[in-house]
C-alpha positions as CSV (number, residue, x, y, z in Angstrom):
1,Y,0.0,0.0,0.0
2,I,0.9,3.7,-0.3
3,I,-0.9,6.0,2.1
4,V,-0.6,9.8,2.3
5,I,-1.4,11.6,5.6
6,D,-1.7,15.3,5.1
7,D,-1.0,18.2,7.4
8,I,0.2,16.7,10.7
9,W,0.7,19.5,13.4
10,D,1.7,17.5,16.4
11,E,4.4,14.8,17.1
12,K,2.0,13.0,19.5
13,V,-0.6,12.7,16.8
14,W,1.9,11.0,14.6
15,E,2.8,8.5,17.4
16,F,-0.9,7.4,17.6
17,I,-1.2,7.2,13.8
18,N,2.1,5.2,13.5
19,C,0.8,2.5,15.9
20,A,-1.8,1.5,13.3
21,F,0.7,0.4,10.7
22,S,2.8,-2.8,10.7
23,K,6.6,-2.5,10.7
24,K,6.8,-5.6,8.5
25,S,4.8,-4.3,5.5
26,L,7.7,-4.6,3.0
27,G,7.2,-2.6,-0.1
28,S,4.6,-0.3,1.5
29,R,5.1,3.4,2.0
30,L,3.7,6.2,4.3
31,I,3.9,9.8,3.1
32,T,3.2,12.6,5.6
33,T,3.1,16.3,5.1
34,T,3.6,19.0,7.7
35,R,4.7,22.6,8.1
36,I,6.7,21.8,11.3
37,V,10.3,20.6,10.9
38,T,10.3,18.6,14.2
39,V,7.1,16.8,13.2
40,S,8.7,15.9,9.9
41,E,11.7,14.5,11.6
42,A,9.6,12.5,14.0
43,C,7.8,10.9,11.1
44,C,11.0,9.6,9.5
45,S,13.7,7.1,10.6
46,S,16.3,9.3,9.0
47,R,16.6,13.1,8.3
48,D,17.6,12.1,4.8
49,D,14.0,11.0,4.2
50,V,12.6,14.5,4.8
51,Y,11.9,16.4,1.6
52,R,11.8,20.2,2.3
53,M,9.6,22.1,-0.2
54,K,11.5,24.9,-1.8
55,P,10.0,28.4,-2.0
56,L,9.0,29.8,-5.4
57,S,11.8,31.3,-7.4
58,D,11.9,35.1,-7.8
59,D,10.6,34.9,-11.3
60,V,7.7,32.6,-10.5
61,S,6.8,34.7,-7.4
62,R,6.8,37.8,-9.6
63,T,4.6,36.2,-12.2
64,L,2.1,35.0,-9.6
65,F,2.0,38.4,-7.9
66,C,1.6,40.4,-11.1
67,K,-1.1,38.1,-12.5
68,I,-3.3,38.9,-9.5
69,V,-2.5,42.6,-9.1
70,F,-2.0,44.0,-12.6
71,S,-3.8,43.5,-16.0
72,Q,-1.9,41.4,-18.5
73,D,-1.9,44.3,-20.9
74,K,-0.2,46.9,-18.8
75,G,1.9,45.0,-16.3
76,C,3.6,46.6,-13.3
77,P,3.9,50.4,-13.4
78,Q,7.5,51.7,-13.2
79,E,6.8,53.5,-9.9
80,L,5.7,50.3,-8.2
81,V,8.5,48.0,-9.5
82,Q,10.9,48.5,-6.5
83,V,8.2,48.3,-3.8
84,S,6.7,45.2,-5.3
85,K,10.2,43.6,-5.3
86,D,10.5,44.5,-1.6
87,I,7.1,43.1,-0.8
88,L,7.8,39.9,-2.7
89,K,11.1,39.5,-0.8
90,K,9.1,39.6,2.5
91,C,6.8,36.9,1.1
92,G,9.7,34.6,0.9
93,G,8.4,32.6,-2.1
94,I,5.4,31.2,0.0
95,P,2.4,31.0,-2.4
96,L,-0.2,31.7,0.3
97,A,1.6,34.8,1.4
98,I,2.0,36.1,-2.2
99,I,-1.7,35.4,-3.1
100,T,-2.9,37.1,0.2
101,I,-0.8,40.2,-0.2
102,A,-1.5,40.5,-3.9
103,S,-5.3,40.2,-3.4
104,L,-5.0,42.9,-0.7
105,L,-3.3,45.3,-3.1
106,A,-5.7,44.6,-6.0
107,N,-9.0,44.7,-4.0
108,N,-12.0,45.4,-6.2
109,H,-9.7,45.4,-9.2
110,Q,-8.4,48.8,-8.2
111,I,-4.6,49.1,-7.6
112,K,-3.9,50.9,-4.4
113,P,-1.8,54.1,-4.3
114,K,1.9,53.9,-3.9
115,E,1.8,55.2,-0.4
116,Q,-0.4,52.3,0.7
117,W,2.1,49.8,-0.9
118,Y,4.8,51.2,1.4
119,A,2.5,51.2,4.4
120,L,1.9,47.5,3.8
121,L,5.6,46.9,3.3
122,N,6.4,48.4,6.6
123,S,3.6,46.7,8.5
124,I,4.6,43.1,7.8
125,G,7.9,43.2,9.7
126,H,10.7,40.9,8.7
127,G,8.4,38.8,6.6
128,L,9.4,35.3,5.6
129,T,12.8,35.9,4.2
130,E,14.9,35.2,7.3
131,D,12.4,33.2,9.3
132,R,9.8,31.2,7.4
133,S,7.9,30.6,10.6
134,L,4.1,30.2,11.2
135,E,4.0,33.4,13.3
136,Q,5.3,35.5,10.4
137,M,2.9,34.0,8.0
138,K,0.1,34.6,10.4
139,K,1.1,38.3,10.7
140,I,0.7,38.7,6.9
141,L,-2.7,37.0,7.1
142,L,-3.8,39.1,10.0
143,Y,-3.0,42.3,8.1
144,S,-5.4,41.1,5.4
145,Y,-8.1,40.4,8.1
146,Y,-7.7,43.9,9.7
147,D,-7.9,45.5,6.2
148,L,-11.4,44.0,5.7
149,P,-14.3,46.4,5.8
150,S,-16.4,46.2,9.0
151,Y,-19.3,44.4,7.3
152,L,-17.0,41.5,6.1
153,K,-15.2,40.8,9.4
154,P,-18.0,39.0,11.1
155,C,-18.8,37.1,7.9
156,L,-15.3,35.8,7.8
157,L,-15.0,35.1,11.5
158,Y,-18.2,33.1,11.2
159,L,-16.4,30.5,9.2
160,S,-14.5,29.4,12.3
161,I,-17.7,27.5,13.2
162,F,-16.9,24.9,10.5
163,P,-14.3,22.2,11.0
164,E,-11.0,22.0,9.0
165,D,-11.4,21.1,5.4
166,Y,-15.1,21.3,5.6
167,K,-17.0,22.0,2.4
168,I,-19.1,25.1,3.2
169,M,-22.0,25.4,0.8
170,K,-22.4,28.9,-0.4
171,I,-26.2,29.0,-0.3
172,K,-26.4,27.7,3.2
173,L,-23.7,30.0,4.4
174,I,-25.4,33.1,3.0
175,W,-28.8,32.2,4.6
176,R,-27.0,31.7,7.9
177,W,-25.3,35.1,7.6
178,I,-28.7,36.7,7.0
179,S,-30.1,34.9,10.0
180,E,-27.3,36.1,12.2
181,G,-27.9,39.7,11.0
182,F,-24.5,40.0,9.3
183,V,-26.2,40.8,5.9
184,Y,-28.6,43.7,6.3
185,S,-29.5,47.0,4.6
186,E,-31.4,50.0,5.7
187,K,-33.1,50.1,2.3
188,Q,-36.2,47.9,2.5
189,E,-36.1,47.0,-1.1
190,T,-32.6,45.5,-0.9
191,D,-32.3,41.8,-1.9
192,L,-30.4,40.4,1.1
193,Y,-29.5,37.1,-0.6
194,E,-27.9,39.0,-3.5
195,L,-26.1,41.2,-1.0
196,G,-24.8,38.1,0.7
197,K,-23.5,36.7,-2.6
198,K,-21.6,40.0,-3.0
199,Y,-20.0,39.5,0.4
200,F,-19.1,35.9,-0.5
201,N,-17.5,36.9,-3.8
202,E,-15.6,39.7,-2.1
203,L,-14.0,37.3,0.3
204,V,-13.1,35.1,-2.6
205,N,-11.6,38.0,-4.5
206,R,-9.5,38.9,-1.4
207,S,-8.3,35.2,-1.3
208,M,-9.6,34.8,2.3
209,I,-11.7,31.8,1.2
210,Q,-11.0,29.2,-1.5
211,P,-13.9,28.7,-4.0
212,I,-14.9,25.1,-4.8
213,G,-16.7,24.1,-7.9
214,I,-18.7,26.0,-10.4
215,D,-22.5,25.6,-10.5
216,D,-24.8,25.6,-13.5
217,G,-24.8,29.3,-13.7
218,E,-21.0,29.6,-13.7
219,D,-21.0,30.6,-10.1
220,K,-19.1,29.3,-7.1
221,Q,-20.9,26.4,-5.3
222,A,-19.0,26.3,-2.1
223,C,-15.8,27.3,-0.3
224,R,-13.1,26.0,2.0
225,V,-10.9,27.9,4.4
226,H,-7.2,27.4,4.2
227,D,-6.1,25.6,7.4
228,M,-3.7,28.4,8.3
229,V,-6.4,31.1,7.8
230,L,-8.8,28.9,9.8
231,D,-6.4,28.7,12.6
232,I,-6.2,32.5,12.8
233,L,-10.0,32.8,12.6
234,C,-10.4,30.4,15.4
235,S,-7.9,32.3,17.6
236,L,-9.6,35.6,16.9
237,S,-13.1,34.1,17.5
238,T,-11.9,32.8,20.9
239,E,-10.3,36.1,21.9
240,E,-13.4,38.1,20.9
241,N,-15.8,35.5,22.3
242,F,-17.4,35.4,18.8
243,V,-17.5,31.6,18.5
244,T,-16.8,28.8,21.1
245,I,-15.3,25.7,19.4
246,L,-15.5,22.3,21.1
247,D,-13.2,20.1,18.9
248,G,-11.1,18.3,21.5
249,T,-8.0,20.5,21.0
250,G,-8.2,22.2,24.3
251,R,-9.3,25.6,23.1
252,K,-10.1,28.1,25.8
253,M,-13.7,28.4,26.9
254,P,-15.3,31.6,28.3
255,N,-14.9,31.8,32.1
256,L,-18.6,31.8,32.4
257,E,-20.7,29.4,30.3
258,S,-23.4,32.0,30.2
259,K,-21.1,34.1,28.1
260,V,-21.0,31.6,25.2
261,R,-22.6,33.3,22.1
262,R,-22.1,30.8,19.3
263,L,-21.2,27.2,19.9
264,S,-19.7,24.7,17.4
265,I,-19.6,21.1,18.6
266,Q,-17.2,19.1,16.5
267,N,-16.1,16.2,18.9
268,S,-18.4,13.6,20.5
269,Q,-16.0,13.0,23.4
270,I,-16.6,16.4,24.9
271,D,-18.8,16.5,27.9
272,V,-20.1,20.0,28.4
273,D,-23.3,21.1,30.0
274,I,-24.8,23.4,27.4
275,T,-28.0,24.0,29.2
276,R,-26.3,26.7,31.2
277,M,-25.3,28.6,28.0
278,T,-28.5,30.6,28.2
279,Q,-27.2,33.6,26.1
280,M,-26.2,31.4,23.1
281,R,-27.3,32.8,19.7
282,S,-26.1,30.0,17.5
283,L,-25.7,26.2,17.9
284,T,-24.1,24.1,15.2
285,V,-23.4,20.4,15.6
286,F,-21.1,18.3,13.4
287,I,-21.4,15.0,15.1
288,N,-24.0,12.2,14.8
289,N,-24.3,11.2,18.5
290,V,-25.8,14.3,20.2
291,V,-28.1,12.5,22.7
292,G,-27.8,14.3,26.0
293,K,-26.0,17.3,24.4
294,V,-28.9,19.0,22.7
295,S,-31.8,17.1,24.2
296,D,-33.1,20.2,26.0
297,I,-32.3,23.6,24.7
298,S,-35.7,25.2,25.3
299,S,-34.1,27.6,27.7
300,F,-32.1,29.3,24.9
301,Q,-34.4,32.2,24.6
302,V,-32.2,34.3,22.3
303,L,-31.1,31.4,19.9
304,R,-31.1,32.6,16.3
305,V,-29.5,29.7,14.4
306,L,-30.0,26.0,15.2
307,D,-28.2,23.7,12.7
308,L,-28.5,20.0,13.5
309,E,-27.8,18.6,10.0
310,G,-26.9,14.9,10.1
311,C,-27.5,14.5,13.8
312,D,-29.1,11.4,15.2
313,I,-32.2,13.1,16.7
314,S,-35.9,12.5,16.3
315,D,-37.7,14.8,18.7
316,I,-37.5,18.6,18.3
317,G,-40.5,19.6,20.3
318,Y,-38.4,22.1,22.2
319,V,-38.1,24.4,19.2
320,R,-41.6,25.8,20.0
321,N,-40.0,27.9,22.7
322,L,-37.2,29.3,20.5
323,V,-39.2,32.3,19.5
324,H,-36.2,34.3,18.1
325,L,-35.1,31.5,15.8
326,R,-34.2,32.6,12.3
327,Y,-32.5,29.4,10.9
328,L,-33.6,25.8,11.6
329,G,-31.6,23.2,9.8
330,L,-32.8,19.6,10.3
331,R,-31.5,18.1,7.1
332,S,-30.7,14.3,7.2
333,T,-32.0,13.9,10.8
334,H,-34.6,11.3,12.0
335,V,-37.2,13.9,12.8
336,E,-40.7,12.6,12.0
337,D,-42.9,15.5,13.0
338,L,-42.8,19.3,13.2
339,P,-44.7,20.6,16.3
340,T,-47.8,22.5,15.4
341,E,-46.4,25.3,17.7
342,I,-43.9,26.0,14.9
343,K,-46.1,29.0,14.2
344,K,-44.7,30.7,17.2
345,L,-41.4,31.1,15.4
346,Q,-42.5,34.3,13.7
347,F,-38.9,35.4,12.9
348,L,-38.0,32.2,11.1
349,L,-36.3,32.8,7.8
350,T,-34.9,29.4,6.7
351,L,-36.4,26.0,7.3
352,D,-34.5,23.0,5.9
353,L,-36.4,19.7,6.2
354,R,-34.6,17.7,3.4
355,G,-33.8,14.1,4.3
356,T,-36.0,13.9,7.3
357,K,-38.9,11.5,8.0
358,I,-41.6,14.1,8.0
359,K,-44.5,13.2,5.8
360,V,-47.0,16.0,6.4
361,L,-46.2,19.6,7.3
362,P,-48.5,21.0,9.9
363,S,-51.0,23.6,8.7
364,S,-49.4,26.1,11.1
365,V,-46.4,26.3,8.8
366,V,-48.2,28.7,6.5
367,Q,-48.3,31.2,9.4
368,L,-44.5,31.8,9.2
369,R,-45.0,35.1,7.3
370,R,-41.3,36.0,7.4
371,L,-40.1,32.6,6.0
372,M,-37.8,33.2,3.0
373,C,-36.3,29.8,2.3
374,L,-38.2,26.4,2.6
375,Y,-36.6,23.1,1.6
376,V,-38.8,20.0,1.6
377,D,-38.7,16.6,0.1
378,L,-41.0,14.9,-2.5
379,H,-42.7,12.7,0.1
380,M,-43.8,15.7,2.2
381,K,-47.3,16.9,1.8
382,L,-47.6,20.7,2.0
383,P,-50.7,22.2,3.7
384,S,-53.1,24.4,1.9
385,G,-52.6,28.2,2.2
386,I,-49.0,28.1,1.1
387,D,-49.7,31.5,-0.6
388,N,-49.6,33.0,2.9
389,L,-45.8,32.7,2.8
390,A,-45.6,36.0,1.1
391,S,-41.9,36.5,1.9
392,L,-40.8,33.1,0.4
393,E,-37.8,33.4,-2.1
394,V,-36.7,29.7,-2.3
395,L,-39.0,26.7,-2.5
396,G,-37.9,23.2,-3.3
397,T,-38.5,20.4,-4.0
398,V,-42.3,20.3,-4.1
399,L,-44.4,17.3,-5.4
400,L,-47.4,18.5,-7.5
401,Y,-48.6,15.0,-8.5
402,D,-51.3,14.8,-5.8
403,M,-51.9,18.5,-5.2
404,D,-55.2,20.0,-6.2
405,L,-55.3,22.8,-8.8
406,N,-56.0,25.4,-6.1
407,A,-52.7,24.5,-4.5
408,V,-50.9,25.0,-7.8
409,K,-52.6,28.4,-8.2
410,E,-51.4,29.4,-4.7
411,L,-47.8,29.2,-6.0
412,G,-48.7,32.1,-8.3
413,H,-49.2,34.4,-5.2
414,L,-45.6,33.8,-4.1
415,T,-44.3,36.7,-6.1
416,K,-41.0,37.0,-4.4
417,L,-39.9,33.5,-5.4
418,R,-36.4,33.4,-7.0
419,V,-35.8,29.7,-6.9
420,L,-38.5,27.0,-7.5
421,Q,-38.1,23.2,-7.9
422,F,-41.0,20.8,-8.4
423,H,-42.0,17.4,-9.7
424,C,-45.3,17.0,-11.7
425,D,-47.3,14.9,-14.1
426,D,-47.7,15.9,-17.7
427,D,-51.3,16.8,-17.2
428,E,-53.2,19.3,-19.3
429,S,-55.3,20.9,-16.6
430,L,-52.2,21.0,-14.3
431,G,-50.2,22.6,-17.1
432,K,-52.8,25.4,-17.5
433,A,-52.8,26.2,-13.8
434,L,-49.0,26.0,-13.7
435,K,-48.6,28.3,-16.7
436,E,-50.8,30.9,-15.1
437,S,-48.9,30.7,-11.7
438,L,-45.5,30.9,-13.3
439,S,-46.5,34.0,-15.3
440,N,-46.9,35.9,-12.0
441,L,-43.4,35.0,-10.7
442,Y,-41.6,37.8,-12.3
443,K,-38.6,37.6,-10.0
444,L,-37.9,33.9,-10.7
445,D,-34.3,33.3,-11.8
446,S,-34.0,29.5,-11.3
447,L,-36.6,27.0,-12.3
448,D,-36.3,23.2,-12.2
449,I,-39.3,21.1,-13.5
450,F,-39.1,17.3,-13.1
451,V,-41.7,15.8,-15.4
452,R,-42.4,12.1,-15.2
453,G,-41.3,10.0,-18.3
454,G,-42.2,10.6,-21.9
455,D,-43.1,13.6,-24.0
456,I,-43.3,16.9,-22.1
457,N,-46.4,19.0,-23.1
458,I,-47.1,20.6,-19.7
459,L,-46.1,24.1,-20.9
460,S,-47.9,25.2,-24.1
461,E,-46.2,27.0,-27.0
462,D,-47.6,30.4,-26.0
463,W,-46.1,30.3,-22.5
464,V,-44.0,33.4,-21.7
465,P,-41.1,32.5,-19.3
466,P,-40.2,35.0,-16.5
467,L,-37.8,37.5,-17.9
468,Q,-35.3,37.1,-15.1
469,L,-34.7,33.4,-15.6
470,R,-31.0,32.5,-15.6
471,R,-31.4,28.8,-15.1
472,L,-34.1,26.6,-16.7
473,A,-33.9,22.8,-16.3
474,F,-36.0,19.7,-17.1
475,P,-33.6,17.2,-15.4
476,M,-35.6,14.0,-15.6
477,P,-33.6,11.5,-17.7
478,F,-36.5,9.9,-19.6
479,S,-38.5,13.0,-20.3
480,W,-38.2,15.1,-23.4
481,F,-39.8,17.7,-25.8
482,K,-40.6,16.5,-29.3
483,T,-39.2,19.7,-30.7
484,L,-37.7,22.8,-29.1
485,P,-40.5,24.9,-27.7
486,S,-40.9,28.3,-29.4
487,W,-40.5,30.1,-26.0
488,I,-36.9,28.9,-25.7
489,N,-35.2,31.6,-27.7
490,P,-32.7,34.4,-27.0
491,S,-35.4,37.1,-27.0
492,S,-37.6,35.4,-24.4
493,L,-34.7,34.2,-22.3
494,S,-32.1,37.0,-22.7
495,L,-30.5,36.4,-19.3
496,L,-30.4,32.6,-19.5
497,T,-27.0,31.1,-18.6
498,Y,-28.0,27.5,-18.1
499,L,-30.4,25.3,-20.0
500,D,-31.0,21.5,-19.4
501,I,-33.4,20.1,-21.9
502,K,-33.8,17.0,-24.0
503,V,-35.3,17.4,-27.4
504,A,-36.2,14.5,-29.8
505,E,-35.8,16.8,-32.9
506,V,-34.1,20.2,-33.3
507,R,-35.1,22.2,-36.3
508,S,-32.3,23.6,-38.4
509,E,-33.3,27.3,-37.8
510,C,-33.1,26.6,-34.0
511,R,-29.6,25.3,-34.3
512,L,-28.5,28.5,-36.2
513,C,-30.3,30.8,-33.8
514,F,-28.8,29.3,-30.7
515,H,-25.3,29.1,-32.3
516,E,-25.3,32.8,-33.2
517,E,-27.1,34.3,-30.2
518,L,-26.7,32.1,-27.2
519,H,-23.0,31.2,-27.8
């Protein structure tokens, strides 16, 4: 075998890992990576087995730096040549340092004045030229953190909630930011989700987070935090009592449990009485076995965010008392019923029920007038009166097979919907009601329609799609249109960036039209 163990920070950790492998496995190899020299030496029988990564050469460092800061056409202005060399020297050929500093100097694609370049140069001390230590690297990263505008700092610190190497989904993160009050505007007409996307992209542009994947609209799907950046965020969060992290590493807890504001439980071996943390605003659990840890949190009167995704829980009756809750994440839990008293959560913005065992949503759900995001599964039956959820922006994935036509018509009253996903039959009367409802959703920018197998005729040729549509998908593998519908054209869908459709026959004029205007 050949096994790679990445990023070991402690010699004792290696001792535990090493015990798991036989010393007689001839021909097998273990490869370890670490930033700490003493750890690398502990992992090897001889110092000759340690490979020390060399820093980037001056030329490669300069190329990487200039690619981020300057446009390819103009390159580095003469007045900045010397100061850029001095800054690169302090980066010591370390890619993370170069990328971080370069992103700082080219924020919002605007090159900072010469004076600010020298201010940055003087602020990062000796840099990494003489001492390529973690502390110097952290100093460079800290400068980038303190340079953030005030509205981005809590958004970035919030990422300390998530474990190392965790894939943080962008959509979920933005809704949590909104629920925490980090994304807000004094202008009532402001789209908070779009503003949250702007914050996310700004952190990406500043190289504070690493984007992962590109979704169907050529947008970032998720992000990760570099482990060194995460280490700094965790330290800052602890110092400022922003997030309390229980991960088994011995991080400092507030002197008084009542001072805990946001709690992240990442280790099942930790035995902490959280019932005394009465001022907690956010609770996130990343372990399955939480029995006894979150069995009774009804006393958390100021809790805004409760994320129990993946936890082995079935009873959540206590949520009826969490009247300030904004975000309730129950995805992939064993919850079978929502309490009818859910109507008390009048500030609830996001409710995620995907992967639960809930079969029928209580009728009281429709009284959640501030609800903006509702995720359900196909097997869940929605109550009548869904049109009362006037603030709803995201709804998925709804089953329309057994819904009466009145319920389909109710969808047309949710005029703030941006994202809609549903399954349906190819039924003529359903199609008419659906066409009428969709015509009212003028803000809709993402529409997924899952039609059961065969020809798709549910939307007639005279249907006019919402003008804001950027994504349109008919994802079912065995459903198709006989020919390309006339409403699929560049003039009707001028903003469309993603189209998923199966067509039995494409007319020649359609091929020419889409080749010239969509591509």
